[in-house]
C-alpha positions, 0 to 999 in steps of 0.5 A: 493521465493514464491513457497514452502514458508511460507508467513505471511500477517499482516492485512490479512483480509483487502481488500489488504490482501484478494486479495493478498491471492487469487492471491498467491493461484491461481498463486503460490504454497506457503507452507502456508499463515498465515493471521494475523489480530486482527479482529475476525469477518473478520477472520471468513468471510475470512475462509468461503470465502477461505474454499476450501484452508483451508489446506494452510491457518492459521488464527492467531488473533493478533495485530502488537502492541503485540510483543509476539504474533508476535514472536509466529506467525513468527516462520518458516516464510519466507516472511512477507507482512505488510499491517496492519495500522490505516489509517482513516485520521480524526480518526487518527488526534483525536487519534494520540497516537493510530496511533503511537502505530500501525503504528510506534511501530507496525513496530518496532515490525515487524522488531525485530520479523523478524530479530530474527526469521530469516524471509527472506523477509519483504515487507511493504506497504506505501502510498502517504500520507507518502510523505511530510505528512500534516496529522498524518497518513502520518507522522506515515507512513513516520516514518514507511517507514524509519524504514523498509528501515533502518532495513537493517543496522541491518541484519548483516550476516542474510538473512533478507531483508526489502523493501517498496511498495508505492501507493495511494488510491486503486480505489474502496477501503473503504473510497475512492471517488468512493464508496462515489460517488456511494453511493450518486447516489444510494441515489438519489443525484442531486449534488456531492460534490467536495473538489476542482475542481483542485483536481487530484489523481492517479488510481490504482486497487487492482489487480495492487497493488497486482502485484506490491507487488508480484514483490517486494517480488520476486526481491527486494534486501533490502532498496528499495521503489517501486513506480508503474507507473499509470495514473492520473485522475481529480476528476471532471472527475470521478464525470462526469463518475459516474453521468453525470446528477449531478451538481458539488458543490465545498465544500473546501479541508478537514483538512489533505487532499492534492490537488494532490497526490505525490509519489516521491519528487524532493529530492527523485529524486536524488536516483530514477531510472525509469523502464518499469512499476515502479520507485525505490527509492534507499537508501543512506546508507553505507550498501547499495552496488550498485554492489549487490543491483541495479536492471539492466535496470533502467534509472536515472530520471532527477534531480528535477523530481517529480512524482505527480498526477497533472504532470503525462504524463498519464491521464484517460478520462471521458469515460475511467473512466466510463469503469474502474468504471464498472469493479472494485470491490467496497468496501462499 
């Protein structure tokens, strides 16, 4: 599916897009990789970082809101990995129409372009915030997820297939808690703010996120939502791992923030199967054929199952968190 393929990555100049590009170049032999992004400067920086692979890369300045530009970019493309999104929660609360234009209308544009250009596989990235959303960003991603899953109903006799990957904040990514704590420590802070002492999160690294995306590209049949099985951690333990000398001060949960991350709800559990290192939420539509689309080796999760960071069976200790923080690439 990947060797010899023409692959387009929307939002390709972002942290996931860059790491995904590197992984594809080092482990596969794609015919070409098209980096689709609206940020001219990030294109320039990425061109410098990947100059040894310039024969394989194409840098396409464009916005997912622009249907005509997408149609031009999708010519002779086999695989689309959709990472582009507006995702800063407070900014999206203040600019809701902009979030809708990119996260929802952009998804519609990608679906239409993929169908009309004969793309074989589309994998869209989602977030835990799309599960029982409490902020506008999460609500737009919930709609986006449903659009990509339902897009399979419009394929007809075409080979195009749409699937979704869901995970939480990537450890060390811009806007996540790790670089925030590290920045405060570097500035000489003697205490770290904790929104709620009970707060928990899932831990996933950039490399783990990329490997899950590749898995979906290689094996998804269309309509599935893949969820990685990853450990949880307590935010207070992360603070102790990063700055054991600092006091912890509870400051209250921010607007649009959840106490725990949820990846699979009790309602979704009725259609969820567990595999060795991931879960798959299967669609419930007439077009979905169990005999053709079900991945062998799965075990149905118990009814009422909920995959949440506070009820996980895998937890990281303070010592493990300290070791992991030392290994990750932090984006400040």
